GULOTI-99382 format. One record per residue (C-alpha): residue in three letters; chain; x, z, y. Coordinates in steps of 0.05 Angstrom, whole numbers, m for minus. Layout:
# GULOTI-99382
PT residu chaine     xx     zz     yy
PT    ALA      A      X      Z      Y
...
***
This chain:
# GULOTI-99382
PT residu chaine     xx     zz     yy
PT    UNK      A  m1331  m1162  m2200
PT    UNK      A  m1293  m1127  m2145
PT    UNK      A  m1231  m1088  m2165
PT    UNK      A  m1237  m1012  m2163
PT    UNK      A  m1175   m969  m2157
PT    UNK      A  m1193   m909  m2200
PT    UNK      A  m1153   m846  m2216
PT    UNK      A  m1146   m869  m2288
PT    UNK      A  m1118   m936  m2266
PT    UNK      A  m1067   m902  m2220
PT    UNK      A  m1047   m856  m2277
PT    UNK      A  m1037   m915  m2323
PT    UNK      A   m992   m949  m2272
PT    UNK      A   m951   m886  m2260
PT    UNK      A   m941   m877  m2335
PT    UNK      A   m915   m948  m2341
PT    UNK      A   m869   m937  m2282
PT    UNK      A   m843   m872  m2313
PT    UNK      A   m827   m912  m2376
PT    UNK      A   m795   m967  m2332
PT    UNK      A   m838  m1018  m2369
PT    UNK      A   m837  m1075  m2320
PT    UNK      A   m866  m1126  m2369
PT    UNK      A   m928  m1083  m2381
PT    UNK      A   m935  m1072  m2306
PT    UNK      A   m934  m1147  m2292
PT    UNK      A   m985  m1159  m2347
PT    UNK      A  m1031  m1104  m2320
PT    UNK      A  m1028  m1129  m2248
PT    UNK      A  m1024  m1204  m2259
PT    UNK      A  m1096  m1217  m2236
PT    UNK      A  m1098  m1165  m2180
PT    UNK      A  m1104  m1187  m2108
PT    UNK      A  m1045  m1169  m2063
PT    UNK      A  m1090  m1127  m2019
PT    UNK      A  m1109  m1084  m2079
PT    UNK      A  m1036  m1079  m2098
PT    UNK      A  m1022  m1054  m2027
PT    UNK      A  m1076  m1001  m2037
PT    UNK      A  m1043   m981  m2102
PT    UNK      A   m974   m976  m2069
PT    UNK      A  m1003   m927  m2018
PT    UNK      A  m1024   m881  m2075
PT    UNK      A   m953   m879  m2105
PT    UNK      A   m893   m842  m2080
PT    UNK      A   m837   m884  m2049
PT    UNK      A   m795   m884  m2112
PT    UNK      A   m854   m908  m2155
PT    UNK      A   m875   m959  m2103
PT    UNK      A   m804   m987  m2100
PT    UNK      A   m801   m996  m2175
PT    UNK      A   m868  m1033  m2173
PT    UNK      A   m843  m1078  m2117
PT    UNK      A   m781  m1095  m2157
PT    UNK      A   m822  m1109  m2220
PT    UNK      A   m869  m1161  m2190
PT    UNK      A   m857  m1231  m2162
PT    UNK      A   m838  m1234  m2089
PT    UNK      A   m894  m1284  m2078
PT    UNK      A   m943  m1227  m2091
PT    UNK      A   m905  m1166  m2064
PT    UNK      A   m888  m1200  m1998
PT    UNK      A   m962  m1205  m1982
PT    UNK      A   m975  m1134  m2006
PT    UNK      A   m919  m1107  m1962
PT    UNK      A   m952  m1136  m1900
PT    UNK      A  m1017  m1100  m1917
PT    UNK      A   m983  m1032  m1918
PT    UNK      A   m980   m982  m1861
PT    UNK      A   m913   m988  m1824
PT    UNK      A   m890   m918  m1845
PT    UNK      A   m902   m931  m1919
PT    UNK      A   m869  m1000  m1915
PT    UNK      A   m809   m969  m1879
PT    UNK      A   m799   m918  m1936
PT    UNK      A   m802   m973  m1988
PT    UNK      A   m754  m1020  m1951
PT    UNK      A   m702   m964  m1945
PT    UNK      A   m699   m964  m2021
PT    UNK      A   m688  m1039  m2026
PT    UNK      A   m621  m1074  m2017
PT    UNK      A   m611  m1127  m1963
PT    UNK      A   m613  m1180  m2017
PT    UNK      A   m680  m1154  m2044
PT    UNK      A   m710  m1151  m1974
PT    UNK      A   m686  m1222  m1961
PT    UNK      A   m723  m1246  m2023
PT    UNK      A   m787  m1215  m1996
PT    UNK      A   m777  m1247  m1928
PT    UNK      A   m768  m1316  m1957
PT    UNK      A   m840  m1314  m1983
PT    UNK      A   m869  m1291  m1916
PT    UNK      A   m890  m1332  m1856
PT    UNK      A   m838  m1327  m1801
PT    UNK      A   m881  m1282  m1756
PT    UNK      A   m891  m1231  m1812
PT    UNK      A   m817  m1235  m1832
PT    UNK      A   m796  m1223  m1760
PT    UNK      A   m841  m1162  m1756
PT    UNK      A   m808  m1133  m1819
PT    UNK      A   m737  m1147  m1794
PT    UNK      A   m754  m1114  m1727
PT    UNK      A   m771  m1050  m1765
PT    UNK      A   m702  m1047  m1799
PT    UNK      A   m642  m1011  m1772
PT    UNK      A   m595  m1056  m1731
PT    UNK      A   m538  m1054  m1781
PT    UNK      A   m586  m1075  m1837
PT    UNK      A   m618  m1133  m1799
PT    UNK      A   m556  m1178  m1799
PT    UNK      A   m544  m1166  m1873
PT    UNK      A   m615  m1184  m1890
PT    UNK      A   m614  m1247  m1847
PT    UNK      A   m548  m1269  m1878
PT    UNK      A   m579  m1263  m1948
PT    UNK      A   m638  m1310  m1933
PT    UNK      A   m621  m1374  m1970
PT    UNK      A   m666  m1419  m1928
PT    UNK      A   m624  m1428  m1865
PT    UNK      A   m682  m1458  m1825
PT    UNK      A   m727  m1399  m1843
PT    UNK      A   m673  m1350  m1823
PT    UNK      A   m661  m1386  m1757
PT    UNK      A   m736  m1385  m1741
PT    UNK      A   m738  m1310  m1754
PT    UNK      A   m679  m1297  m1708
PT    UNK      A   m712  m1339  m1654
PT    UNK      A   m777  m1299  m1658
PT    UNK      A   m738  m1234  m1650
PT    UNK      A   m713  m1258  m1582
PT    UNK      A   m782  m1258  m1550
PT    UNK      A   m810  m1198  m1513
PT    UNK      A   m854  m1155  m1558
PT    UNK      A   m919  m1162  m1518
PT    UNK      A   m918  m1238  m1512
PT    UNK      A   m944  m1298  m1549
PT    UNK      A   m873  m1314  m1571
PT    UNK      A   m870  m1250  m1611
PT    UNK      A   m939  m1262  m1642
PT    UNK      A   m930  m1335  m1663
PT    UNK      A   m908  m1365  m1729
PT    UNK      A   m864  m1426  m1733
PT    UNK      A   m902  m1456  m1792
PT    UNK      A   m950  m1511  m1769
PT    UNK      A   m968  m1584  m1781
PT    UNK      A   m941  m1629  m1726
PT    UNK      A   m947  m1705  m1721
PT    UNK      A   m921  m1756  m1671
PT    UNK      A   m968  m1797  m1628
PT    UNK      A   m926  m1859  m1645
PT    UNK      A   m938  m1853  m1720
PT    UNK      A   m989  m1894  m1759
PT    UNK      A  m1044  m1859  m1798
PT    UNK      A  m1009  m1877  m1864
PT    UNK      A   m942  m1849  m1840
PT    UNK      A   m977  m1788  m1812
PT    UNK      A  m1010  m1771  m1879
PT    UNK      A   m943  m1776  m1915
PT    UNK      A   m909  m1730  m1865
PT    UNK      A   m967  m1681  m1866
PT    UNK      A   m961  m1674  m1941
PT    UNK      A   m888  m1655  m1933
PT    UNK      A   m901  m1605  m1877
PT    UNK      A   m961  m1573  m1910
PT    UNK      A   m917  m1547  m1967
PT    UNK      A   m891  m1494  m1920
PT    UNK      A   m957  m1477  m1886
PT    UNK      A  m1003  m1425  m1919
PT    UNK      A  m1065  m1448  m1881
PT    UNK      A  m1074  m1512  m1842
PT    UNK      A  m1119  m1493  m1783
PT    UNK      A  m1102  m1551  m1738
PT    UNK      A  m1059  m1614  m1734
PT    UNK      A  m1020  m1618  m1669
PT    UNK      A   m997  m1682  m1637
PT    UNK      A   m932  m1687  m1597
PT    UNK      A   m891  m1741  m1564
PT    UNK      A   m821  m1761  m1586
PT    UNK      A   m792  m1702  m1548
PT    UNK      A   m837  m1652  m1582
PT    UNK      A   m882  m1639  m1522
PT    UNK      A   m953  m1621  m1541
PT    UNK      A  m1002  m1678  m1527
PT    UNK      A  m1065  m1657  m1564
PT    UNK      A  m1096  m1645  m1631
PT    UNK      A  m1118  m1689  m1689
PT    UNK      A  m1185  m1685  m1722
PT    UNK      A  m1182  m1689  m1797
PT    UNK      A  m1247  m1730  m1796
PT    UNK      A  m1216  m1781  m1748
PT    UNK      A  m1154  m1784  m1791
PT    UNK      A  m1193  m1799  m1854
PT    UNK      A  m1238  m1851  m1823
PT    UNK      A  m1184  m1889  m1785
PT    UNK      A  m1148  m1950  m1811
PT    UNK      A  m1081  m1937  m1845
PT    UNK      A  m1046  m1980  m1792
PT    UNK      A  m1079  m1945  m1733
PT    UNK      A  m1031  m1907  m1688
PT    UNK      A  m1044  m1832  m1677
PT    UNK      A  m1042  m1844  m1602
PT    UNK      A  m1108  m1882  m1610
PT    UNK      A  m1147  m1827  m1647
PT    UNK      A  m1120  m1759  m1626
PT    UNK      A  m1158  m1712  m1579
PT    UNK      A  m1118  m1699  m1515
PT    UNK      A  m1157  m1636  m1497
PT    UNK      A  m1125  m1575  m1530
PT    UNK      A  m1122  m1501  m1511
PT    UNK      A  m1052  m1472  m1513
PT    UNK      A  m1010  m1414  m1488
PT    UNK      A   m937  m1408  m1469
PT    UNK      A   m885  m1364  m1503
PT    UNK      A   m889  m1316  m1443
PT    UNK      A   m965  m1308  m1443
PT    UNK      A   m984  m1235  m1452
PT    UNK      A  m1013  m1217  m1520
PT    UNK      A  m1077  m1190  m1487
PT    UNK      A  m1088  m1257  m1453
PT    UNK      A  m1078  m1294  m1519
PT    UNK      A  m1131  m1250  m1551
PT    UNK      A  m1179  m1262  m1493
PT    UNK      A  m1170  m1338  m1497
PT    UNK      A  m1179  m1341  m1573
PT    UNK      A  m1240  m1296  m1569
PT    UNK      A  m1271  m1335  m1512
PT    UNK      A  m1265  m1403  m1545
PT    UNK      A  m1274  m1380  m1617
PT    UNK      A  m1206  m1408  m1638
PT    UNK      A  m1178  m1399  m1708
PT    UNK      A  m1109  m1417  m1683
PT    UNK      A  m1076  m1434  m1617
PT    UNK      A  m1011  m1473  m1605
PT    UNK      A   m953  m1442  m1567
PT    UNK      A   m907  m1483  m1521
PT    UNK      A   m843  m1466  m1485
PT    UNK      A   m829  m1473  m1410
PT    UNK      A   m820  m1548  m1419
PT    UNK      A   m885  m1558  m1457
PT    UNK      A   m850  m1567  m1524
PT    UNK      A   m891  m1543  m1584
PT    UNK      A   m854  m1484  m1615
PT    UNK      A   m906  m1448  m1658
PT    UNK      A   m978  m1426  m1668
PT    UNK      A  m1017  m1361  m1668
PT    UNK      A  m1071  m1352  m1720
PT    UNK      A  m1134  m1310  m1718
PT    UNK      A  m1108  m1260  m1769
PT    UNK      A  m1051  m1241  m1722
PT    UNK      A  m1100  m1231  m1665
PT    UNK      A  m1146  m1188  m1707
PT    UNK      A  m1086  m1144  m1724
PT    UNK      A  m1067  m1140  m1651
PT    UNK      A  m1139  m1123  m1629
PT    UNK      A  m1141  m1069  m1682
PT    UNK      A  m1076  m1038  m1659
PT    UNK      A  m1099  m1039  m1586
PT    UNK      A  m1165  m1007  m1604
PT    UNK      A  m1130   m952  m1642
PT    UNK      A  m1083   m941  m1583
PT    UNK      A  m1139   m939  m1532
PT    UNK      A  m1179   m891  m1576
PT    UNK      A  m1120   m843  m1579
PT    UNK      A  m1109   m848  m1504
PT    UNK      A  m1182   m834  m1491
PT    UNK      A  m1175   m772  m1535
PT    UNK      A  m1115   m748  m1495
PT    UNK      A  m1059   m771  m1542
PT    UNK      A  m1003   m805  m1502
PT    UNK      A   m966   m838  m1560
PT    UNK      A   m984   m877  m1623
PT    UNK      A   m984   m825  m1678
PT    UNK      A  m1010   m818  m1749
PT    UNK      A  m1041   m758  m1784
PT    UNK      A   m980   m750  m1829
PT    UNK      A   m929   m752  m1772
PT    UNK      A   m885   m692  m1761
PT    UNK      A   m909   m631  m1721
PT    UNK      A   m858   m648  m1667
PT    UNK      A   m885   m719  m1659
PT    UNK      A   m957   m696  m1657
PT    UNK      A   m941   m641  m1607
PT    UNK      A   m903   m689  m1563
PT    UNK      A   m963   m737  m1563
PT    UNK      A  m1017   m684  m1550
PT    UNK      A   m984   m632  m1505
PT    UNK      A   m980   m672  m1439
PT    UNK      A  m1055   m680  m1435
PT    UNK      A  m1067   m608  m1456
PT    UNK      A  m1022   m587  m1398
PT    UNK      A  m1063   m630  m1351
PT    UNK      A  m1126   m597  m1378
PT    UNK      A  m1094   m529  m1366
PT    UNK      A  m1079   m544  m1294
PT    UNK      A  m1149   m572  m1285
PT    UNK      A  m1178   m508  m1313
PT    UNK      A  m1135   m466  m1267
PT    UNK      A  m1160   m508  m1209
PT    UNK      A  m1231   m491  m1229
PT    UNK      A  m1212   m417  m1230
PT    UNK      A  m1188   m421  m1158
PT    UNK      A  m1251   m456  m1137
PT    UNK      A  m1294   m403  m1170
PT    UNK      A  m1253   m348  m1136
PT    UNK      A  m1270   m380  m1069
PT    UNK      A  m1343   m366  m1083
PT    UNK      A  m1333   m296  m1111
PT    UNK      A  m1382   m266  m1062
PT    UNK      A  m1438   m295  m1103
PT    UNK      A  m1423   m245  m1158
PT    UNK      A  m1441   m188  m1112
PT    UNK      A  m1509   m218  m1096
PT    UNK      A  m1560   m201  m1151
PT    UNK      A  m1605   m259  m1130
PT    UNK      A  m1550   m312  m1132
PT    UNK      A  m1503   m292  m1188
PT    UNK      A  m1547   m331  m1237
PT    UNK      A  m1514   m393  m1207
PT    UNK      A  m1451   m378  m1247
PT    UNK      A  m1491   m387  m1311
PT    UNK      A  m1503   m460  m1292
PT    UNK      A  m1428   m475  m1282
PT    UNK      A  m1417   m501  m1353
PT    UNK      A  m1479   m545  m1346
PT    UNK      A  m1454   m578  m1282
PT    UNK      A  m1383   m586  m1310
PT    UNK      A  m1409   m616  m1374
PT    UNK      A  m1455   m666  m1339
PT    UNK      A  m1398   m687  m1293
PT    UNK      A  m1351   m698  m1351
PT    UNK      A  m1402   m735  m1394
PT    UNK      A  m1424   m782  m1339
PT    UNK      A  m1352   m796  m1319
PT    UNK      A  m1331   m812  m1391
PT    UNK      A  m1392   m857  m1401
PT    UNK      A  m1377   m897  m1338
PT    UNK      A  m1303   m903  m1352
PT    UNK      A  m1314   m923  m1424
PT    UNK      A  m1359   m981  m1404
PT    UNK      A  m1310  m1004  m1350
PT    UNK      A  m1249   m999  m1396
PT    UNK      A  m1285  m1040  m1448
PT    UNK      A  m1306  m1091  m1396
PT    UNK      A  m1235  m1097  m1370
PT    UNK      A  m1209  m1107  m1441
PT    UNK      A  m1259  m1163  m1451
PT    UNK      A  m1248  m1192  m1381
PT    UNK      A  m1322  m1185  m1362
PT    UNK      A  m1312  m1138  m1302
PT    UNK      A  m1315  m1189  m1246
PT    UNK      A  m1348  m1199  m1179
PT    UNK      A  m1352  m1158  m1116
PT    UNK      A  m1332  m1084  m1119
PT    UNK      A  m1386  m1070  m1067
PT    UNK      A  m1439  m1098  m1113
PT    UNK      A  m1412  m1056  m1170
PT    UNK      A  m1414   m996  m1123
PT    UNK      A  m1488  m1008  m1109
PT    UNK      A  m1502  m1017  m1183
PT    UNK      A  m1467   m953  m1202
PT    UNK      A  m1501   m913  m1147
PT    UNK      A  m1569   m940  m1167
PT    UNK      A  m1557   m924  m1240
PT    UNK      A  m1532   m854  m1223
PT    UNK      A  m1593   m842  m1179
PT    UNK      A  m1641   m861  m1235
PT    UNK      A  m1605   m819  m1288
PT    UNK      A  m1593   m762  m1240
PT    UNK      A  m1664   m760  m1216
PT    UNK      A  m1692   m757  m1286
PT    UNK      A  m1645   m700  m1304
PT    UNK      A  m1659   m664  m1239
PT    UNK      A  m1734   m666  m1252
PT    UNK      A  m1721   m636  m1321
PT    UNK      A  m1681   m580  m1289
PT    UNK      A  m1738   m565  m1241
PT    UNK      A  m1787   m563  m1299
PT    UNK      A  m1740   m516  m1336
PT    UNK      A  m1736   m471  m1274
PT    UNK      A  m1812   m469  m1271
PT    UNK      A  m1817   m443  m1342
PT    UNK      A  m1761   m394  m1330
PT    UNK      A  m1797   m370  m1266
PT    UNK      A  m1739   m386  m1220
PT    UNK      A  m1752   m393  m1145
PT    UNK      A  m1767   m465  m1127
PT    UNK      A  m1710   m465  m1076
PT    UNK      A  m1662   m442  m1131
PT    UNK      A  m1685   m496  m1180
PT    UNK      A  m1679   m549  m1125
PT    UNK      A  m1608   m526  m1111
PT    UNK      A  m1589   m537  m1184
PT    UNK      A  m1625   m604  m1186
PT    UNK      A  m1594   m631  m1121
PT    UNK      A  m1525   m607  m1141
PT    UNK      A  m1532   m641  m1209
PT    UNK      A  m1556   m706  m1177
PT    UNK      A  m1497   m706  m1128
PT    UNK      A  m1447   m690  m1183
PT    UNK      A  m1473   m745  m1227
PT    UNK      A  m1466   m797  m1171
PT    UNK      A  m1395   m775  m1155
PT    UNK      A  m1375   m772  m1229
PT    UNK      A  m1403   m841  m1241
PT    UNK      A  m1363   m870  m1183
PT    UNK      A  m1299   m836  m1205
PT    UNK      A  m1309   m860  m1277
PT    UNK      A  m1321   m931  m1252
PT    UNK      A  m1268   m941  m1200
PT    UNK      A  m1209   m902  m1228
PT    UNK      A  m1201   m950  m1287
PT    UNK      A  m1208  m1011  m1240
PT    UNK      A  m1155   m984  m1193
PT    UNK      A  m1108   m968  m1251
PT    UNK      A  m1118  m1038  m1279
PT    UNK      A  m1102  m1070  m1212
PT    UNK      A  m1037  m1030  m1210
PT    UNK      A  m1017  m1053  m1279
PT    UNK      A  m1032   m987  m1314
PT    UNK      A  m1071   m986  m1379
PT    UNK      A  m1142   m966  m1356
PT    UNK      A  m1155   m932  m1423
PT    UNK      A  m1115   m873  m1396
PT    UNK      A  m1173   m860  m1348
PT    UNK      A  m1221   m839  m1402
PT    UNK      A  m1220   m773  m1438
PT    UNK      A  m1181   m714  m1408
PT    UNK      A  m1163   m749  m1343
PT    UNK      A  m1235   m764  m1322
PT    UNK      A  m1264   m701  m1354
PT    UNK      A  m1214   m655  m1319
PT    UNK      A  m1221   m687  m1250
PT    UNK      A  m1297   m689  m1255
PT    UNK      A  m1299   m616  m1277
PT    UNK      A  m1262   m596  m1214
PT    UNK      A  m1303   m640  m1168
PT    UNK      A  m1367   m619  m1202
PT    UNK      A  m1356   m544  m1196
PT    UNK      A  m1334   m550  m1124
PT    UNK      A  m1394   m593  m1104
PT    UNK      A  m1442   m548  m1142
PT    UNK      A  m1422   m485  m1104
PT    UNK      A  m1413   m520  m1037
PT    UNK      A  m1482   m550  m1040
PT    UNK      A  m1510   m483  m1064
PT    UNK      A  m1478   m450  m1004
PT    UNK      A  m1510   m499   m956
PT    UNK      A  m1580   m494   m986
PT    UNK      A  m1581   m420  m1003
PT    UNK      A  m1539   m397   m945
PT    UNK      A  m1492   m347   m976
***
């Protein structure tokens, strides 16, 4: 039966914490999964959560800490001593441990590293901290199973048993030469069926996908997604095997990128949470609101340029259609840009830009024509002049085509210039298309209706 975190259960835990009854806490939580413990920690205040962390075994709490939101984990870690943090890190894989250390203040980091008893583990963590944040080196873990091509199957099995003690999950067995350079991978089936005296060089598979320590994290995610990899080895500039990246790390990365892109599409320039301070939230939201303000003021100047329409009883009805034109321009632009941004993220936007231009124009013509016909039908029931209805319909068709092209090519251009194309969606596209849409609407109306 799946564990359910109820209000009564939380109350029982808080009561035991208030009594400082660590033994009862350990007994109550002994069969609870670390993910459920993480959920419980999020329901407690930082003082209560810290007591719970100190009461349980590091083997459990280290996993629970990695499931927590960064802000909650940071508050808990501030209440732990360097020695206590080091105990948690010793139970973590090196990539997770490096992430935790990176969150600590600089003056605490050295104290924590110095308190890690396993010198090799500490050294691996320090090495991972030297890699750039957005690279495979920063994503990888040092724990892996590595065998030499010169070993026999019997010797390989003995060494694998020793190495596997420090590896949580064995996704792959990597084969290297005597200098540690990656040569290939070893199939467990081939290992089990081969003679004990057979050399690994005779049975390993030379074809293996890999990335370098400098490969960008987005490229790592693309490769693992494309080839359905559970893990991928990482080599340095000399081809020496230095680590591996597992699928759980990539899932976390994809989740973070999706959250960031969603916020950017909504007009939030920084990664923020709902419980962040008012200053942080204002700093993240205000820039795009200012852009929207200037876009709106631009629309005001455009409308002022066609002020003469207001004095014409037969034409002033055009102003009532301004929100419709602006909305259609914004909606079409956001739809187009969302598809392109998603395609760029998945590396499926390829081929000739001219062919994409034709495709977008064709799609816009179909959608625009259907909507234009609906506008003409609406005008018929509202007893508008046919010329007036055609003006609205043609304007809408033109605006939809332009908005579709802007929504398509702005993200592509930004991507080619090394700018995150997600910034093109939301307020950026909506504001620009509003301005273009209103201008084109009244300009086309002026040409057809002659005012």
